[in-house]
Each structure stands twice: as C-alpha cells, then as structure tokens.
N, C-alpha and C positions, 0 to 999 in steps of 0.2 A: 469677850472673846472666848471661844471654846478651847479646851485643852488639846483637841485633835485637829488635824488638817485633813480635809477630804480632797483627794486628788482624782480628777477625772481623766481617763485616757481612752484612746481608740483601741478597742479590743482586737481589731484586725491589723493593727500596725506593728510590725516587728520592732521598730525603734522604740515605740511606746512601751512595748512589753519588756525590752531590755532596761529602759529607764526605770520602770516599775520594779524590776528585779533588783537593780542597783540601789534604789531608794529603800526598798524593803530590807536589804542586807544591813544598811546602816541605821535603820530605825529601831534601835535597841529598846526604847521605851514605849514602842507601839503607839506613837502619836499620829501616824498616818493611816488613813482609811482610803482604800482604793475602790473606785467605782467606774463603771463604763460611761463613756461620753454620752451614749444614748439615754442614760438615766438622769441627765442634768435636768433639774426642775427650775428653769428660768424662763423669762419672757422670750418667745420665739424671735422677736425682733432685736434682741440684745446681741451685741457683738460676740459675746461668748458662745451663744447658741449658733450663730452663723459660722463661726470658725472652730467649732468643737472637734472637728476631725482633722484640723490642721495644727492646732496647738494643744498642749496639755494645760489644763486649768486646775486650780486648787481654790478651796473655799475654807476660810477659817471661822465662819459664822458671822463675819461682818463684811469682809472684802473679798473680791475675786482676784486672783493673781493668774497670770498666763506666762507661758514660755515654751 
C-alpha cells in the first residue's frame, strides 16, 4: 500500500469541487493527491470507468474505493 491516496473527481462538478476543497483543508500531512476523473487509467469496461462522472473514486495503490 502506498502512503498516499489518489482521489479522482469530476472537474466540472460543483459538489466534487467542494468535497475536494473540504478534504484538502483537513489533509494536514498531504496524503491525498487529487486528479481529474478523465485521467483515470483503468480498463474502459470497469465499473469505475463507467461511473467516473457520477461518483468520486480513490485509489491507494491496491484497491479502488468509491463514494
């Protein structure tokens, strides 16, 4: 497992932008990296790729989490 968590969000979504701002505020140890959903490098058929503009996804180096 990596020491950082990569969080993918929709750059055009106002709610996603607010959540990113909220998480950034509480990320005192800089453990979160934020990236645009369009930059996800996964199999196009995967559930995460199909729903990348509906949910926020994070990746810890091993597992993908959504919410």
